[in-house]
C-alpha positions in Angstrom: 0.0 0.0 0.0 2.9 2.4 0.9 4.6 1.6 -2.4 1.4 2.6 -4.3 1.2 5.9 -2.5 4.9 6.7 -3.0 4.5 6.0 -6.8 1.4 8.1 -6.9 3.2 11.0 -5.1 6.1 10.8 -7.6 3.7 10.9 -10.5 2.0 14.0 -9.1 5.3 15.8 -8.5 6.4 14.9 -12.1 3.2 16.3 -13.5 3.6 19.6 -11.5 7.2 19.9 -12.7 6.2 19.4 -16.3 3.4 21.9 -16.0 5.9 24.5 -14.6 8.3 23.9 -17.5 5.5 24.3 -20.1 4.3 27.5 -18.4 7.8 29.0 -18.4 8.2 28.1 -22.1 4.9 29.8 -23.0 5.9 32.9 -21.0 9.1 33.1 -23.0 7.1 33.0 -26.3 4.7 35.7 -25.2 4.7 39.1 -26.9 5.5 41.1 -23.7 9.3 41.1 -24.4 10.7 42.2 -27.8 13.3 39.8 -29.3 16.9 41.0 -29.2 18.3 41.8 -32.7 20.8 39.3 -33.9 24.4 40.3 -34.4 24.1 40.0 -38.2 21.1 42.3 -38.2 23.0 45.0 -36.3 26.0 44.6 -38.6 23.9 44.9 -41.7 22.2 48.1 -40.4 25.5 49.6 -39.4 27.0 48.8 -42.9 24.0 50.3 -44.7 24.2 53.4 -42.6 28.0 53.8 -43.3 27.4 53.3 -47.1 24.7 56.0 -47.0 26.9 58.4 -45.1 29.7 57.8 -47.6 27.6 59.0 -50.5 28.7 62.4 -51.8 27.4 64.8 -54.4 29.6 64.3 -57.5 27.7 66.6 -59.8 30.4 69.4 -59.6 33.1 67.0 -60.6 31.1 65.6 -63.5 30.1 69.1 -64.8 33.7 70.2 -64.5 35.1 67.3 -66.6 37.1 68.2 -69.6 38.3 65.9 -72.3 42.0 65.0 -72.3 44.1 67.1 -74.6 44.6 65.5 -78.1 48.0 63.8 -78.7 48.0 64.6 -82.4 46.1 66.7 -85.0 45.7 66.4 -88.7 44.0 68.4 -91.4 41.8 67.1 -94.2 38.5 67.5 -95.9 34.9 66.2 -95.6 32.2 66.0 -98.2 29.3 68.5 -97.8 26.5 66.2 -99.0 25.3 62.7 -98.9 26.3 60.4 -101.8 29.0 58.0 -102.7 29.9 60.3 -105.6 30.5 63.3 -103.2 34.1 64.4 -103.1 35.6 65.9 -99.9 35.8 69.7 -100.3 35.2 71.2 -96.9 38.3 71.8 -94.7 38.1 69.9 -91.4 40.4 69.0 -88.5 40.7 65.5 -86.9 42.3 65.2 -83.5 43.4 61.9 -81.9 42.7 61.8 -78.2 44.2 58.4 -77.5 44.9 54.9 -78.7 44.4 52.6 -75.7 45.8 49.1 -76.2 45.0 45.9 -74.2 45.2 42.2 -74.6 41.6 42.1 -75.7 41.2 45.1 -78.0 42.4 48.6 -79.1 40.2 51.6 -78.5 40.7 54.7 -80.7 39.2 58.0 -79.3 39.2 60.9 -81.7 37.2 64.0 -82.7 36.3 66.0 -85.8 35.7 69.7 -86.1 35.2 72.3 -89.0 35.2 76.1 -89.0 32.4 75.7 -91.6 29.4 73.9 -90.1 28.7 70.8 -92.2 25.1 69.7 -91.8 25.6 66.4 -93.6 29.1 65.4 -94.7 28.5 62.4 -96.9 30.0 59.0 -96.7 33.7 59.8 -96.8 34.4 57.8 -93.6 32.0 55.0 -94.4 32.7 51.9 -96.5 29.8 49.7 -95.4 26.3 49.4 -97.0 23.6 50.4 -96.6 24.7 54.0 -96.3 22.2 54.7 -93.6 24.4 53.0 -91.0 26.9 55.9 -91.1 29.8 53.8 -89.6 33.2 55.5 -89.6 34.8 52.2 -90.4 37.0 53.6 -93.1 39.3 54.8 -90.4 42.2 52.3 -90.1 45.1 51.7 -87.7 48.4 50.9 -89.4 51.2 49.1 -87.6 54.4 50.6 -89.3 56.6 47.9 -87.8 54.4 44.9 -88.4 53.1 46.5 -91.7 49.6 45.4 -90.9 46.3 47.3 -91.2 43.5 47.0 -88.6 39.9 47.7 -89.4 37.1 48.5 -86.9 35.6 45.5 -85.2 32.1 44.4 -86.0 29.6 42.2 -84.3 26.4 40.3 -85.4 23.1 40.4 -83.5 19.8 39.1 -84.8 21.5 38.4 -88.2 22.5 42.1 -88.5 26.0 43.3 -88.5 27.0 46.3 -86.3 30.2 48.4 -86.0 31.7 48.4 -82.6 32.1 52.2 -82.8 30.3 55.5 -82.4 28.0 56.6 -85.3 29.4 58.8 -87.9 28.3 62.4 -86.9 25.6 64.0 -89.1 26.9 67.5 -88.2 30.4 68.7 -87.8 31.1 72.3 -86.7 33.5 74.4 -84.6 32.8 72.4 -81.5 34.6 69.0 -81.8 32.5 65.9 -82.1 34.1 63.0 -80.2 33.9 59.4 -81.4 35.3 56.0 -80.3 36.0 52.8 -82.2 37.2 49.3 -81.2 39.9 47.5 -83.1 41.7 44.2 -82.7 44.5 44.0 -80.2 47.9 45.3 -81.3 51.1 43.4 -80.8 52.6 44.0 -77.4 55.7 45.4 -79.2 53.7 48.2 -80.9 54.4 51.5 -79.1 53.2 53.8 -81.9 50.4 53.4 -84.5 49.5 55.4 -87.6 45.9 56.6 -87.8 44.6 56.8 -91.4 41.5 58.8 -92.0 40.3 59.1 -95.6 41.1 62.5 -97.1 43.2 63.5 -94.1 47.0 63.4 -93.7 48.2 60.3 -91.9 49.3 60.9 -88.3 51.4 58.7 -85.9 50.4 58.6 -82.2 51.7 56.7 -79.1 49.9 53.5 -77.9 49.0 53.7 -74.2 48.4 50.5 -72.2 
């Protein structure tokens, strides 16, 4: 009889202990206390705040930007009207800003200007058809040492060929019009390159890397 009472007492005490544990667990899950943010959350918030604080107004620097000075200048002529039969007659100036070489490509940056505003200057820098593309792909780079000519790179998208270059400008005036074009990579030994623009005197410029 005493054994049964002892077992019963132990069962009751176990039930009370279990109830207390459950109650404490529920109290911990209640909405009375807000959860403490994790370390990662605090770190993320701090990083975001630092990034925002680091932002600065760069508009003044952008508006004050000036193009680098040309490394070479050459005189020539442009045609004054559209048409393959148009001959270049209007004096113009071409300035080479840079020839940037890398293992993947060569980037020519140059500009055109003319004291006489030319509204449409024809196809004197374009060799591709149709003429409406207005690609300045007649501009070539000549390696005087390797005696090799480099043409502007092209790419094909949706069965259409495109020049990897700026469009040929439809107006050239006193304010220079800047253009860029991508060419194949030059030999690592090439330190200078000759830029050949149709109807302009050839000019040799340094290759920067």
